[in-house]
N, C-alpha and C positions, 0 to 999 in steps of 0.2 A: 504494501499499499506506499504510494507517494507520502510523503509530508508536505503537510498543508503551510504554508506560512502567515505569520498575520501581518504581512507586508504586502499590497498590490504588486503583480509587474511591473506597473508604470514607477510606482516610488521606485521601484531596483534601478530600474531602466534609466530613470531620471538621473537619480545619482552616479550611474555607472558612463551616462553622456558627458555629465559634468569632469568628473574625474578624468575621461578619456580626454578631450579638450585641454586641460589641464594640462597631462602629460604632452600632447600635441605642441600646444603652444608654445613649451619649453622644446620642444626636441628632444624628449628625454627617449635614450634608448631603452631597448627591453630590460639590461641587465639593472638599470636606473630604476626603471617602474617597478619591477619586483621588488629591488632593495627598499624604496619610499613605502609599496605597500606591505612588506614583511617586517618593517618597523614600527608603522600604524597600527597593524594588527597587534603587536608587541606589546605598545602604549595602551593601545584600549585594554587589551587583558589585566594589565597590570595596575593601570590608574580606575579602570572603571568597573572590574569586575571582583568582588569580592575573593580572597586570596583562599577560602575554602571551596571555591568554585574553580577557580582559574586553572587547575590541571585538568576536569573534565572537561571543561567549555576547549579548551586548547586541543583535547583526544579528541572531540566530536567536530571542532574546526578542520583538521589535520585528514582526519578520513573523509568528512565531506570535499575536502580540496582533492584528495586521492579520487574520490570515486569522480568526481567533476572533468577531472582529465583522463579517466581512462574510458 
């Protein structure tokens, strides 16, 4: 059974477009884009997720990323 998101596709797509436009405007190469996204994920996890939930959410995020690129 697919996972239901509490966010609409439109919300997700709008943020993706904005982020992609910023990367294009900066003429960022793929490795820099990935580094920035990774740093942002790390920052979000460390600053906005309770410490007791950080590992579980990190594992879920990694699993979802692996599944998305498979």
